[in-house]
N, C-alpha and C positions, 0 to 999 in steps of 0.2 A: 504494500500500500504506500502511495506517495505521501511524503511528509508535507504538511501545509505550514508555511512559514510566512507570517506577516512581516514585511520588510519595508524599509524606507528606500527612497530613490538614492539616498546618500550611500547606504550599504550596497545598493545595486551598482552604482557608479564606481565604488572602490573595490568591487569584486568580492564583497563580504558574503554573497549568497550563492556563489557559483559552486554548486555541489550536486552530485547525482541524486535524482529522486526529489529535488526541491521544486515546489510549485509556488510561483510568485502570485499571491492572491491579492495583495493591495498595499497601498502606501500608508504607513502608520506614523510617519514623522510629522510633527507639528511645531510651529513656532509659538511658544507660550507667550502671551501678552500680559503685561501688567503696567500699571500707571507709574510706579516708582515715586521718588520724592520730588522730582522736578515738576514745574508747572507744565500743563499739557503742550504748550507751544515751544517750550524751551529746547535748545540744542546744546551740545557740548561746547560749541563755539560761543554761545551766550554766556556760559559760565567760565570760559577761559580767562586767564589772567589779563591778557591783552586782547581786547575785543573791539577793534575800531570799525567793524562793519558787520552787518547781519550775515554776511557770507563767510566770515573769517574770524578765527580765534587762535591764539598761541599760548600754550601752557609753559610753565617753568622748565619742564623736562625737554622742551624743544618740539613737542608735538604740535603740528599745525592742523587745525580743524577747518575744513572747508565744507560749506553747506551746499548741497545740490538741490536747487529749488525746482528743477525741471524733472520730468518723469523719465525713467530709463526703460526702453523697450527694444534694446538691441542697437540703438543709434549711437551709443556711447556719449550721449549728452552728459551723463553723470560723471564721465571721465574728462571730456573735452573742456567743459566750462571751468571746472576746478583747475585744469591744466593751465588755463590763462592766468588764474590767480597765482598759482605756484610759480609760473614764469616771471611775472612782474615782481613777485616777492623774493625771487632767487631762492626759493625753498627747495630742499632736497625731497624729491618725490617719494623717496622711501620713508620719509618721516611725516608724510601727509596722510591724514585720515579723513575720509569723506562720509558725511552723514546726510541722510535724506530729510529734506524739509517737510513739515506738515503743510496743509493748506493754510496760507497766511498772506494777507495782502501786503505785508511789509516787504515781501520778496518781489513785488511787482507782478506782472502777468505770469502765471504758472501754467497756462494752457500749452502743453507741449504738442503743438499742432502748427501747421502752416510753415514749416521749415524756417523758423526764425529764432531758434534758441541762441545760436551764436550771433546772428545779426543784431538781435535786440539786446543781448547782454554782454557782448564783447567789451564795450567800454566800461560797463559797471564792474566786470570782473577785473579788468586791468586796474581800475581805480582802487578796488578793494586791496589788491596786492601792493600797489604803489603806496597806498596810505600806510599800511603796516611797515613797509620798508622805510618810508620817510621817518616814522616815529622811532624805529630801531636805530637808524643812523643818527638821528638827533640825540638819542640817549647815549649811545656809545661815544659820540663826540664830546658830550658834556662830561662824561665820566673820565675821559682821557685829557680833557682840557685843550682840545684842538678844534679848529673850525670844521663844521659839518661838511664843507666843500672838499675837505681833504680825506673824507671817509667814503667808502663804497662797500657794496655787498659782494660777497662771493657765495658759494653754495652753503646756505644756512648760517652764515656768519657775516658780521660787519668787520671790515678790515681798514686799518690805517697803514698804508703801504710804507711810508717813510720810516716808521718805527717798528713795522712788522707786528703790530698788535692786532689781536683778533678777539672777538667776543661772540659767542653763540647766541642765537635768537632766544633760546630758553632763559639764559642768564640775564638777558636784557629786558625780558617781557614785563616783569613787575615794575621796573622803573619807567619803562616806555608807557605803561598803562596810565601813568600820572600826567602825561602830556596831553594837551588839547588835540583833538583830531584835526588835522590840517584841512584847509579849504582846497577845493579842486585846483585852483590856479597855483597853489604852492607845490603841487606834485610835478615831478619830472619823470615821464614815462620812459622806459628803456627803449633805445633805438633797435631797429630790426637786427643789426649786427650782433647785439648782445642777447638775443633770445636763446633760451636753452631748450624750450619745448615747443613753442608755437611754430608751426610750419614743419616740424620734424615728427611730431606725433607720439603716441603712446598707446600701448595695448590697453584694453578695458581694465579699469580698476577692479571690476567684479569678476575678472576672468577666472581666477582660481576658485572662487566660490561657485561660479557657474559650472565649471568642469568637474568639480568634486561633489556637486549636489547640495551645497550649503546655501545657495542663493535662495532668498525668501520671495515667493510669489504669492498672489492673492489666495490661492488654494491652501497655502501653508499656514495661514493665520488661524489661531484657535484661542478660545477663552473657556474657562471653567464654566460648566453649566450651559454651554451653548447647544442649540438645536439647529437642524438643517431644514432648508425650505426649497421646494421646487414649485414653480408657478405655472399653472395652465392659463395661458394668455388667450384673449379673444382671437380667433383665427383670422379675422378681418379687422383692419385698422378702424378704430372707433366703435368696435362691437362691444356689447354688454352682456352680462349674465342675466338671462330671464329666470332661470331656476336651476337648481343643482341638487343632486343626491349624492351624499358622501358615505352612505352606509358601508359599501364594499371597501372603500378606501380606508376607513377606520378599522377594518378587520385585519389589515396588513400588519404583520409584526413590526413594531418599531414606530408606527405612525401614531402621533399624539393627538393631532387635531387638524382641522382645515380652517382656513381664514380667508374671507373675501377681501379683495383689494379693490377699492373704488376705481372706476375708469377715469382717464384723464379728462380734464375740462377744456373746452374750446380747442386750441391748437395743442398738439402733444408735447412740444418742446422736450424737456427731459423728465417729464412726469412718468410714473409707472403706467404701464399699459392697462393695468387692471386684471381681473380674473380671480382664480381661486388658488390659494397657496396650500400645499400639503406640508405640515410641520412634522418632522420625524427625528429619530435618534441618529440617522445616518443618511447619506445621500441615496444609497440603494433603497432604503425603505421609503424615502420621499418620492423617488422616481417610480417605484412600484405602486405606491398608493395613488399617485397622480394618474396612473393608467386606469385605475378603477373608478375614477370620478365619472359621474354621469351628468353632463352639463347641457342645458338647452341655451342656445345663443340667439341674441338679436344682433345680427351682423351689421345693420345700419346701411347707409347709402353706398358705401364703398364695395358692397357685394356685387354691384354692377360692373366692377372693374375687371376687364379681361385684357391681357397684355397684347394679344394680336390685334384686337380692335383698336386699342389705344395707340399702337404703332401706326396704324392707318390714319388715325385722327391727327397725330403729330405730323405725319408726312403731308397730309392735306393742308394743314396750317402753314407748313413751310413753303408750299407752292403758291401762296397768296401774299400780298404785301403785308408787312408786319411793322412793328415799331422801329424807327430808325435810331440807331445808337451811335453811328459815326458816318460821316459823309464827306467825300472829297470829289470835286468836279460834278459831273452829271452823267452817271452811269446809264440812267434811263434813256437819255437822249442818244447815247451811243448804241444801245441795244435797239432802239427804235429805227435806226438807219438800216438794220438788217446786216447782212454779211455773215462771215463765218463765226459761229458761236459754239460753245461746248458747255454742257451742263451735267450734273450728277447729283445723286442723293446718297447720303451716308447715314448710318444708323448704328448706335451703340446701346445695348440693353442695360437694364438695371444691373448693378454689380454689388456683390456682398463683400464684406471685409474678410471674413473667414480666418481670423487670426488663430494661431494654434491653441491659445488659451481662451476658452469661452468665458462669458461674463460670470464673475463671482465677486461677492462682497460680504464682509462680516460687520454687523452693527450691534451696538448695545445702547439702548435708551434707558437712562437711569437718572433720577433726581433732576429731571428737566434738561438733561444734556445728552447729546448723541456723540458717541465715539465710534469711529469707523475705520476699517482696514480694507483697502481696495487697490487693485491694479488700475489706477485711473490716470488719464492724461491731463486731467484738469481738477485738482482738489478744490479749487475755489468754486467751480461749478457745483461740486458736491455740496459744499457749504450752502450755496444758494438754494438748491432744490430741496435739500433735506430740511433746512430751516423753514421753508415754505410748507412742506408736507407735514411737518410735525408742529408747526406753529411756535417755533422758538427762534431766538436770535442767531445770527450767523456765528457770533462769538462763542455760542454754546455748541457748535458743531466742530468736533475735532476729527480731521481726516488724515490718517496715516497712509502714506503711499508706499506700496510694495513694488517690486519689479513687475514688469508687464510681459506676459508671454505673447508679444505682438500687440499691435494696436491699430495702426494704419488710419487713425482718426476715429474709429468706433468708440474707443474708451475715453474720448473727450466728452461723451454724452452719458451722464451718470444715472440713467433711468434705473439700472440694475442696483446701484448703490441706494437709491431712494427706496426701492422695494425692500431692501434689507432693513432700512431704518424704520419704515412703516410697520413692518412685521414685528420688529423688536418692541415697538411701542404697544402693538396690539397683544402680543403674547407675554410681555413682561420678562423676556429672557433675551440673552444674546442670540442673534439669528444669523446664520450664514446662508445666503441665497446662492444656489449653484445652478447655472443654466446648462442645459444639454447642448450638444452640437446642433441638434435640430432646432432648439430655441434660437441659437445664435444665427442660423441661416434664415429662419422664417420670420424673425422679429428684429431685423437689422435696421439701421438707418442707411438705406441704399444710396450708392452713387447714382445720380440721375440718369434715366434713359434720355437719349437725345436723338433728334432727327435733324439733319442739316441738308440744306439745298444750296448748291454753289453753281454759278454760271459765269462764264467769261466770254467776252468778245475778243477774237484773236486777230492781231494785226501782223505786221512784218515779222518774219522769223518765229511766228507762233506766240509772240509775247502779247499778253492781254492789254487791250486798250480800255477795257472796262471790266470791272469785277463786282459781282453781287454775291453776298453770302447771308443766309438766314439760319439761325439756330433756334430750335424749339425744345425746351426741356422743363420739367417741373422744378421750380427753384428751391434751394435750401431754405430761404425765409418762410416757406410754407409750413415748416414745423413750428414756427413762432406766430404765424399769421395765416389763418385759414383762407384769407382772401388773396394771398400772394400767388400770382400766376406768371409774372414776368421775372426774368433773371435780374438780379441786382448787380450794380456796377462792380462789386468785389469779385463776382464770379464771371461776369461778361468780360472782364479784363483778362481772364485766364485763357489766353490764346485766341480771343475773338476780336475784341475792339483793338487789340494791339498787333494785328497782322503786320509784319515788318516789311512788306513788299513796297517797292517804289512804283506806285501805280497812279496814272493821271486821273482816273475815275474809279472811285471806290464807294460802295454802298454796303453798309453792315446793318443787319436787322435782327431783331429778336421777337419771337412769337410767344403767345400765351399758352400755358399748359397747366392744368389742374393736377395736383398731387393726390394719389390714392394710397400711397404708402409713405412711411417716414423717409424723407430725403436728407442725407447728411454728407459731410465731406469724407472722402476716401482718398488715399494717397495720390495727390496731384489733382484731384477733384475735376473741375470742368476742363482742365487742360487735356485730360485723356481724350475726350471726344472732339474737342476743338482742334487739337493737333492732328488727330487721326483724319478728320475731314479736310483740313487745309493742306496738310502735307501729302496726303494721298491724291487729292485733286491736282496739286502741283505736279506730281509724278505722272498723272494721266495726261495733263496738258503737254508735258515734255515729250511723252511718247506720241501723242497726237501730232506734235510738230516735227517729229523725227529727230529730236535733239537728245543729247546726253542729259539724264536727270540732274547730275551734279552741275553742269554748266547752266542748265535752265534755272535751277534753284538759285545759283549765284547771280544770274541775270536779274531775277525778280527781286532779290535782296538789294541789289544795286550798290551804289557807291556808299562808303561809310558816312553816316549822318546820325544826328540825334532826332528821334521822332518827336514831332510837335503834337501834343494832345489838346491843343486849344479847342474849346468847345465840346470836349469829350469828357464824360465822367470816368476818370481813370485813377483809382485809388493807389496804384503802384505798390500793392501789397503792404500798404501802410507806411511806406518809406518815403523820405524826401526825394523829390525829383532832382534836386540839386546834387544830392549825394549819390543817387541811383538813377541817372538818366537812362533812357532806352537808346542804346548805341548799336546801330546795325553793323558797325564795323567789327564789334566783338562777336556777333553772330556769324558774320562772314568768315572771320578768322577761324572759329572752331569748325566751321564747315569745310574750309580748305584744309585744315590740319587733319580732320578725320579722314578726308579723302586720301591724303598722303599716307597716314598710318595704316589704313586698311588696304592700300594698294589699288585703289579705285582706278579702273581703266588699264591696269597693268597685269591683272591676273586673268588667266583663261578659265572659262567655266563651261562645263559640259552640259549634256542634257539633264534637265531637272534641277539645275543649280542656278543661283543668281544672287545679286547684291541689291539691297535697297538702302536708300539714304533719306534722312529727315533731319531738320534743324528746328529748334524751338527754344524760346525763352520762357521760363516760369520761375516764380519765387525769386526773381532778380538774378537768376543764373542763366547763362547761355550754354546750350548743349547741342551737339550734333552727333548722330549715331549712324553707323553703317552695320547692317545685319546681313549675314550670309546664310542662305538656306539651301537645303537639299530636299527634293520631293521625289519619292520613288513612284513606281507605277501603281502602287496601292494607295496613293494619296497620303502616305506617312511623311511627316515633315520633321526634318532634323535641323538644328541650328549649330553648325560647326564653329562659328566664330562671330563675335560681336566686338566692334570697336567704338568707343565713345570718347569724345573730347569735351571737357567742360571748362568753362571760365566762370568760377564762382567767387571771383575776387580773392581776398586773402583766405587761404584754407588753413585752419588751425591744426587739424589732425588728418594728414593726407591718407594714411592707411585706412582710417575709419571712413573717410570719404570715398575711397575706392570701393570699400565694402558696401557702402550705400548704393553705389551705381551698379555693382554686381548684383545686389539684391533687387534693384529696380528692373534689371533685365529678367530676373526670375519672376518677379511680380507681373511684369508686362507680358511674359510668356503665358501665364495663366489667363490673363484678360483676353489675349488673342485666340488662344486655343479653345477655351471652354467657358469663359466668363459670361454667364447669362442667368439672370433671375427672371422668371415669368410668373404670371398669376392667372388663376381661373376662378371666376366669381369672387374675386377679392382675396382669395387664399393663395399664398405663395406655393408654387408647385415643388420647388426644390427643398431638400431637408438635410442633406449630409454630403459627404465627399463623393458618394456614389453618383449623385446627380448634379453636384456643384463641385467638380474636381478642381484641385490645384495642381500645378505642373509637377510631375515626378522628375526624379533625377535624370532619367533617360530622355526627358522632353525639354529640359532647360538648355541654355547654351553650353556647349562643351568648353568654350574658351571665351572669356570676356576680358578685353583689354581696356583699361581706363587710363586716360591721359589727362593730367591736370595742368592747365595753363598757369604759369607763374604770373601773378598779378598783384599790383599794389592797390587795386580798387578795394573798397570796404567789403567785408565778408557778406556773402549772400547764402541762399538756401542750398542744401545738398540732399536732404532726405527724400524729396519728391521729384525734382526736375529730371531725373533719369527716365521716368516712366513714359511721358508723352512721346518723345522722339523715338523711343524704342518701339512702341506699339505701331507707329506709322511706318517706320523703316522696315519692320518685320513684314507688314502687309505689302509694302512696295517690293520687297525681296521675293515674296510669293508670286507676284505678277511676273517679275523678271525670270523666275524659274519655271512657271507653268503657263503664263498668259492668262491666268484667271485673276480678275479684279476683285479685291476684297472691299466691298462697300458696306456690308452688314457684318457685324461681329456677333458671335465668334466664327472662326473659319470652318467649324464643323458644318455650317450651313452650305459650304461648298463641297462637302464630302471629304474634307481634309482632316487629318488627325495628327 
């Protein structure tokens, strides 16, 4: 008889259970949580002897505490931001300890979304390190009786070169803490030539914990006396429980009770979806009890939603005049003259996030306060929604942030955390809500379905003399406003209003579309479908003109210039246009460089092989990608090689950035191959990886080469910009290899796999 051994993933990873006859039944390791003696929001940095910044503290033993205020989900933000502090401080990285911040407005924006962690906090991190360095130098100079200008820092010490005196940071910390914190204008930031870490990179601070199974994720959180909950949500958005019978559910061993959750009011935002929760002693019991529930639903008006009919509705809208969001010249007049024209429709379906870790959260409501542990991208949003749901102040909501097993934007929407908080208040116990994979797929905040219509009047050498493009998609603001049907400027800017081509006549439009599911941001958001439509249409025009796609693309980009957005609502990803102008020369440069690196026009290709190219700017970064594909007689698609060049301004952690773009190619592969969410009578058809597959190892690129342009421009985004040009270049490569145009995603619609 086989031995049954309940083991932890820690023991599994360290080889502790490898023995004949051993059956791995389940994971039993938990992270025990307790309040301790510190105030809920305190960090070790707060209690350090020298504490000149909310992000930084130094103890007398020389330990440097750096607070990570952003969430970590594999992007290394928990490493890279502290690295900036350590560099400016001249700290020994081996003596740095990083601690995760709770949700707290004192850290500024904590929403780890939108590829802006480095861009938004680069200066703040430098100033934190420079402030402590300034105070340490002033202290050492005073103790030695020398001018501070004669002192400098080396690795974790202040040095007076002429007398060869040194003082460690720890021994200076107590005296330095008595000095006033200097003003910004008193600080002298290190020159680039003196950087230790920035631009050189560092492996993840959490690497050892990750590979040894010690890293703490949301599922690892546990409290004494806690129970588990699994929620049966309304199958259609906006649905409600008419009646339910829980008799059979309560017979399941380990099930304690069932608890109704009120449906959301008006727009869903981050409110719980509603439904019936099964409360049990284990996830298994909760899942099994939930299967026994007998619920009658009122599905509401979204029961009429069918994705096929909705697609036709969007396409019909895109074929009629819509709201103009940018206009140059008079495209209508050019089209009215007749002549050679080319038009095409493009379509991208709803996409799910499908991160490896489904939604999970632990909450305790006690004495009028809520304490939560969650893998969230936005702990401040947790505070907002939980305070509203429980009727308490935000200050009484304590959100601990664990590591995230993937996020892609989904975990910036804390509906699942709010569920746990509501259930804890209703049951009077700590509650851990655990979503199944089916819940994750069926109740996502989906990336919007989009239908695009593009038309060009062609002149000499096939170059457009007029260009019209219409995009129709249910907007993200619909989760906050039920009347929202048009795209907002923040998402229209994502590859639509900022088309970089030098065209004499350009008309850009956006049509209305009502949302029937929750729409949310997913890695690169509207850039996915907008880059797909524009870059694939560009490739079609190149082939229609009998021209090389690379030369044609460069011809459309034109000479280097700064795009003028006068009269256009262009938020520029929240950045200053002075600091981050839209420079077509940078897009042209990455396009030319990727052609060189990929051997464009120099490599011979046989039957069923081809290259595709695309260039796109998103999140203030310029990216160009070439994808090579092989398609056999059975329609099976391989990706032997991908080349990507990016200009993201100053890159703090190059190796982590390369990893982001390698991951973007994998993420984009899933979108092109199989990404499609559909609905019948308002119910999502897909439920798990068998019908919403993500790319397997044999399906992703065999080789991905990432080249980073050395730039003195300010830092831009790197987490998302790799996805849009990859998706378009992949589809263009399929045409080069097969002659089949990809206008509707995924490619399975063309019989390709």
